[in-house]
C-alpha positions as CSV (number, residue, x, y, z in Angstrom):
1,X,-5.8,10.1,43.8
2,X,-9.2,9.9,42.0
3,X,-11.0,6.7,41.0
4,X,-13.7,6.7,38.4
5,X,-16.2,3.9,37.9
6,X,-18.5,3.8,34.9
7,X,-21.7,1.8,34.6
8,X,-24.8,1.7,32.4
9,X,-23.4,0.3,29.1
10,X,-25.1,-2.5,27.2
11,X,-26.7,-3.6,24.0
12,X,-29.4,-1.4,22.5
13,X,-31.2,-1.3,19.2
14,X,-30.7,1.7,16.8
15,X,-32.9,4.6,17.9
16,X,-32.8,3.5,21.5
17,X,-31.4,5.2,24.6
18,X,-29.0,4.5,27.3
19,X,-27.7,6.4,30.3
20,X,-24.2,6.0,31.5
21,X,-23.0,6.9,35.0
22,X,-19.6,7.7,36.3
23,X,-19.0,7.8,40.1
24,X,-15.9,9.6,41.2
25,X,-14.2,8.9,44.5
26,X,-11.0,9.9,46.3
27,X,-9.6,13.4,46.3
28,X,-12.4,15.1,44.3
29,X,-12.3,18.9,44.4
30,X,-15.3,21.0,43.6
31,X,-13.5,22.6,40.7
32,X,-13.1,19.8,38.2
33,X,-13.9,19.0,34.6
34,X,-15.7,15.8,33.9
35,X,-15.9,14.3,30.4
36,X,-16.8,11.3,28.4
37,X,-14.7,9.8,25.6
38,X,-15.2,6.8,23.5
39,X,-13.1,4.4,21.5
40,X,-14.5,2.2,18.7
41,X,-12.7,-0.9,17.5
42,X,-9.7,0.0,15.3
43,X,-10.2,3.7,16.0
44,X,-8.6,6.3,18.2
45,X,-10.2,7.4,21.4
46,X,-12.4,10.5,20.7
47,X,-13.9,13.1,23.0
48,X,-17.7,13.0,23.3
49,X,-18.8,15.6,25.8
50,X,-17.5,17.6,28.8
51,X,-19.0,19.6,31.7
52,X,-17.2,21.8,34.2
53,X,-18.0,22.8,37.8
54,X,-20.2,25.6,36.6
55,X,-22.3,23.1,34.7
56,X,-21.2,24.5,31.3
57,X,-21.3,21.7,28.8
58,X,-19.8,21.1,25.3
59,X,-20.4,18.3,22.8
60,X,-18.7,16.9,19.8
61,X,-20.5,17.4,16.5
62,X,-21.2,13.7,16.1
63,X,-23.4,13.6,19.3
64,X,-24.8,17.1,19.6
65,X,-28.5,17.1,19.9
66,X,-28.6,13.4,20.8
67,X,-26.5,13.1,24.0
68,X,-26.7,15.1,27.2
69,X,-24.0,15.3,29.8
70,X,-25.0,16.3,33.4
71,X,-23.5,16.1,36.9
72,X,-24.6,15.7,40.5
73,X,-21.9,17.3,42.6
74,X,-23.5,16.0,45.8
75,X,-23.1,12.4,44.5
76,X,-19.8,13.0,42.7
77,X,-21.4,11.6,39.6
78,X,-21.5,12.5,36.0
79,X,-24.1,11.1,33.5
80,X,-24.3,10.7,29.8
81,X,-27.8,10.4,28.5
82,X,-27.7,9.0,25.0
83,X,-30.7,9.1,22.8
84,X,-31.4,8.2,19.1
85,X,-28.4,5.9,19.2
86,X,-26.8,4.8,16.0
87,X,-24.6,1.8,15.1
88,X,-21.7,4.2,14.8
89,X,-22.1,5.0,18.5
90,X,-20.8,1.5,19.3
91,X,-17.7,1.9,21.4
92,X,-16.2,1.6,24.8
93,X,-17.1,4.8,26.7
94,X,-14.7,6.2,29.2
95,X,-15.2,8.6,32.0
96,X,-12.4,11.3,32.3
97,X,-11.7,13.8,35.0
98,X,-9.3,16.7,35.3
99,X,-8.8,17.4,39.0
100,X,-6.1,19.8,40.2
101,X,-4.5,19.7,36.7
102,X,-4.2,15.9,36.7
103,X,-6.0,13.5,34.4
104,X,-7.9,10.4,35.5
105,X,-9.6,7.7,33.5
106,X,-12.2,5.1,34.3
107,X,-12.0,1.5,33.0
108,X,-14.7,2.0,30.4
109,X,-18.1,0.6,29.7
110,X,-19.2,-1.1,26.4
111,X,-22.0,0.3,24.4
112,X,-23.2,-1.7,21.5
113,X,-25.9,-0.4,19.1
114,X,-27.2,-3.2,16.9
115,X,-30.4,-4.7,15.7
């Protein structure tokens, strides 16, 4: 079993920055894929970014150039640095892990971008 715990969400003005963290615990293997998803009110959950154990990262077009995903394997932690935030980035952000072909989700952290 794997547990994921997100933190770092909050209220920020348009153009501001936030950094989300996700700490993984449990049966974490070195070869895993970590990702961030988000879900805005009334919308489906959407993929934001992913990073694999080789530190190869991919981004959705909506966040490319503004968000950066990174990981610290020694701390079993993945980060999402969000810059130039827009009101449309408002959502609950979820950490996701694929470990040994199984999917795990965190509880989510709210990000609100508003003036």
